[in-house]
C-alpha positions in Angstrom: 0.0 0.0 0.1 1.4 3.5 -0.8 0.5 6.4 1.2 0.9 8.7 -2.1 -2.5 7.3 -2.9 -5.2 9.5 -0.9 -6.2 6.9 1.5 -6.6 8.2 5.3 -5.2 11.6 4.9 -8.3 13.2 3.9 -11.9 13.8 5.2 -13.7 11.6 2.6 -11.8 8.5 3.4 -11.8 9.1 7.3 -15.5 9.4 7.0 -16.0 6.2 5.0 -13.8 4.2 7.6 -15.7 5.6 10.6 -19.2 4.8 9.2 -18.1 1.4 7.9 -17.3 0.6 11.7 -19.8 2.8 13.0 -17.3 4.3 15.2 -18.3 6.7 18.1 -15.7 9.4 19.3 -14.8 9.0 23.0 -14.7 12.3 24.8 -12.7 10.6 27.6 -9.9 9.7 25.2 -9.7 13.2 23.6 -10.1 11.9 20.1 -9.4 14.2 17.3 -8.4 12.6 14.2 -6.0 14.5 11.7 -7.4 14.9 8.2 -5.0 17.1 6.4 -2.2 15.3 4.2 -0.2 18.5 4.1 0.1 18.6 7.8 0.7 14.6 8.0 3.7 15.0 5.4 5.0 17.8 7.3 5.2 15.8 10.6 6.9 13.0 8.7 9.5 15.2 7.0 10.5 17.0 10.2 10.8 13.9 12.2 13.2 12.9 9.6 11.9 9.3 9.6 14.2 6.7 7.4 14.2 3.0 6.9 16.8 2.7 9.7 14.2 4.0 12.4 12.1 2.3 14.8 9.2 4.4 15.7 6.8 4.7 18.6 3.4 6.3 17.7 1.1 7.2 20.6 -2.7 7.1 20.0 -2.8 6.1 16.2 -6.6 6.7 16.1 -7.8 4.9 12.8 -4.1 4.7 11.3 -3.9 7.8 9.4 -0.6 8.9 10.4 0.6 5.3 11.1 0.4 4.5 7.4 2.9 7.4 6.5 5.1 6.4 9.4 4.9 2.7 8.1 5.9 3.8 4.6 9.0 5.7 5.8 10.3 3.6 8.8 11.9 0.2 9.2 9.1 -0.5 12.0 6.3 1.1 13.9 4.6 0.2 17.2 1.4 2.1 17.6 -0.1 2.1 21.3 -3.9 2.7 21.3 -6.0 2.7 24.5 -9.4 2.4 22.5 -10.2 -1.1 22.0 -13.0 -0.1 19.7 -10.4 1.1 17.2 -8.4 -2.0 17.0 -10.5 -3.6 14.5 -10.1 -0.6 12.4 -6.5 -0.4 12.8 -6.2 -4.1 11.6 -8.1 -3.0 8.6 -6.5 0.1 7.5 -2.9 -1.1 8.5 -3.4 -4.6 7.0 -1.1 -3.8 4.0 1.9 -3.1 6.3 3.9 -5.8 7.7 6.1 -3.5 9.7 3.5 -2.3 12.3 2.6 -3.6 15.6 -0.6 -2.2 17.4 -0.6 -2.6 21.1 -4.1 -2.0 22.9 -2.6 -0.7 26.0 -2.6 2.6 28.1 0.8 4.4 27.0 1.2 5.6 30.5 1.5 1.8 31.8 3.4 0.6 28.7 7.0 -0.5 29.3 8.6 1.7 26.6 12.0 1.1 27.9 11.7 -2.5 27.5 10.2 -1.9 23.8 13.2 0.1 22.8 15.5 -2.6 24.1 13.7 -5.3 22.4 12.7 -3.8 19.1 15.7 -1.4 18.5 18.5 -3.2 20.5 18.5 -0.1 23.0 19.4 2.5 20.5 17.4 5.9 20.4 14.0 5.6 19.1 11.9 8.4 17.6 8.4 9.1 19.1 5.7 10.7 16.7 2.2 11.4 17.9 -1.1 13.4 17.7 -1.4 13.5 21.6 -4.6 13.6 23.5 -4.6 17.2 25.1 -5.7 15.8 28.6 -2.5 13.6 28.9 0.2 15.4 26.9 2.3 16.6 29.8 2.3 13.0 31.7 3.0 11.1 28.3 6.1 13.5 27.4 7.7 13.7 31.1 7.1 9.9 31.3 9.4 9.4 28.4 12.0 11.8 29.6 11.9 10.8 33.2 12.2 7.2 32.8 15.3 7.7 30.6 13.7 5.9 27.5 16.5 6.1 24.9 15.4 8.8 22.5 16.6 10.8 19.6 13.5 13.1 19.2 9.8 13.4 20.0 7.7 14.9 17.3 4.2 15.7 18.6 0.9 17.7 18.0 -0.1 19.2 21.0 -2.5 22.1 22.0 -0.9 25.2 20.9 -1.0 26.7 24.4 1.1 23.7 25.6 3.6 24.0 22.6 4.1 27.8 23.6 4.8 27.0 27.4 7.4 24.3 26.2 9.5 26.7 24.4 9.4 30.1 26.5 12.1 31.6 28.6 11.8 33.5 32.0 9.8 36.5 32.5 6.9 35.5 30.4 3.3 34.4 31.4 3.7 30.9 30.0 7.0 30.2 31.4 6.6 27.6 34.1 7.7 24.1 35.5 6.8 22.5 32.1 9.1 24.9 30.3 12.0 24.1 32.6 11.4 20.4 32.4 11.4 20.1 28.6 14.5 22.4 28.2 16.5 20.6 30.7 15.9 17.0 28.7 15.5 18.6 25.0 15.6 21.3 22.6 12.2 22.4 21.6 11.4 23.6 17.9 8.0 24.7 16.6 7.3 23.0 13.4 3.9 24.2 12.5 0.6 25.9 13.7 -2.3 23.6 13.2 -5.8 25.2 13.1 -8.9 23.2 14.2 -10.3 22.6 10.6 -7.4 19.8 10.2 -9.3 17.5 12.5 -12.2 15.6 12.9 -14.1 16.5 15.0 -12.6 19.9 15.4 -11.1 20.8 18.5 -12.1 24.2 20.2 -8.6 25.3 20.3 -5.7 25.7 17.9 -2.7 23.1 17.8 0.8 23.2 17.1 3.4 20.5 16.0 6.4 20.8 18.1 9.8 18.6 17.9 11.7 17.9 21.2 15.4 16.8 20.1 17.0 15.1 23.2 20.2 16.5 24.6 23.0 14.4 24.6 23.9 15.6 28.1 21.8 18.0 30.2 22.7 21.8 29.6 23.1 22.5 33.1 25.0 20.5 35.9 23.0 19.4 38.8 23.8 17.3 41.7 20.3 16.1 42.6 17.8 16.1 39.6 14.8 15.4 41.6 15.8 18.0 44.3 15.9 20.5 41.5 12.5 19.7 39.9 10.9 19.7 43.5 12.5 23.4 43.8 11.0 24.2 40.2 7.5 23.0 40.9 7.3 24.7 44.4 8.5 28.1 42.7 5.7 28.0 40.5 3.0 26.4 42.6 2.1 30.1 43.7 3.4 32.2 41.0 2.6 35.6 42.8 4.5 34.8 45.9 8.4 35.5 46.3 10.6 32.4 45.7 11.5 32.5 49.3 8.0 32.1 50.4 7.1 29.6 47.7 9.8 27.3 48.8 9.3 27.7 52.7 5.6 26.8 52.1 6.3 23.8 50.0 5.2 20.3 51.6 8.0 18.2 49.8 10.9 20.6 50.7 12.1 20.6 54.4 14.1 23.9 54.7 14.0 26.6 57.3 13.3 30.1 55.9 16.7 31.3 57.3 18.7 28.7 55.3 16.5 29.5 52.1 17.2 33.2 52.5 21.0 32.5 53.0 20.9 30.5 49.7 19.2 33.0 47.8 21.6 35.8 49.4 24.7 33.7 48.4 23.7 33.5 45.1 23.3 37.3 44.8 19.6 37.6 44.0 17.3 40.1 45.5 15.3 38.9 48.5 11.9 39.5 46.8 12.9 37.4 43.6 10.1 35.4 42.2 10.4 32.0 40.7 9.5 33.0 37.3 12.5 35.3 37.1 15.1 32.4 37.2 16.6 30.5 34.3 17.2 26.8 34.2 20.8 27.4 35.2 19.9 29.4 38.3 17.6 26.8 39.3 20.6 24.2 39.2 22.7 26.7 41.1 20.0 26.9 43.7 19.3 23.3 44.2 23.1 22.6 44.2 23.4 25.1 47.0 20.4 23.4 49.0 21.9 20.0 48.4 
């Protein structure tokens, strides 16, 4: 099967498949299927998929992007939580011998084991049109579990893409920005309007690519502590850094020692977390450690 043929990457074919199987969209799974071939091709191009690549796809839906991935990659494993989509995927992906569909929850899937087994532990590429409601847990799960990753090319809510790539002093800057930038270099690929999906979401989307750092851009003694400090700093954005850290339930530091650390780093007493760079958070956590 060739994806140069107009197959699932257009509304008419998608409707045909959905009607054939009497498929009902499940709101709880955040299902919005991509129906724009130009966007699909842009995702495949930007992910730089080659015949050497093992690709993990999260949430294949009816297999629209999976077909494009399968035509470009050596092997694709697609993880789909909705069992109502499995017979559809068996149909739409029947012509591809290099695709495996797992009917699982991606948050409970042993991706590290998959990478070991299917790609000899070498870095894998992840491509996905992510359900908005679990975007952050999926991405952070990939990074925090130290899955060998080359890149993650994903469709997300535009607002989330904005948060991933901004720096200090902006309203979108927060714990997600810092976590993503610690693990990877974010690059916006394209903005995608609601009319490129079925059903149409209420918000705009964006394709963003996260290219994994070979080594983190900052030196930190205790990664877990740094992320606790970061989360505490943004839990109450309007409070000073000192008060945010003092009030954090998972940090056991006296106000005096926190104030001393902030002073030692040469920062003003009233500084807020949103003003700190990733490097400064690393310096603070190293000092506290």
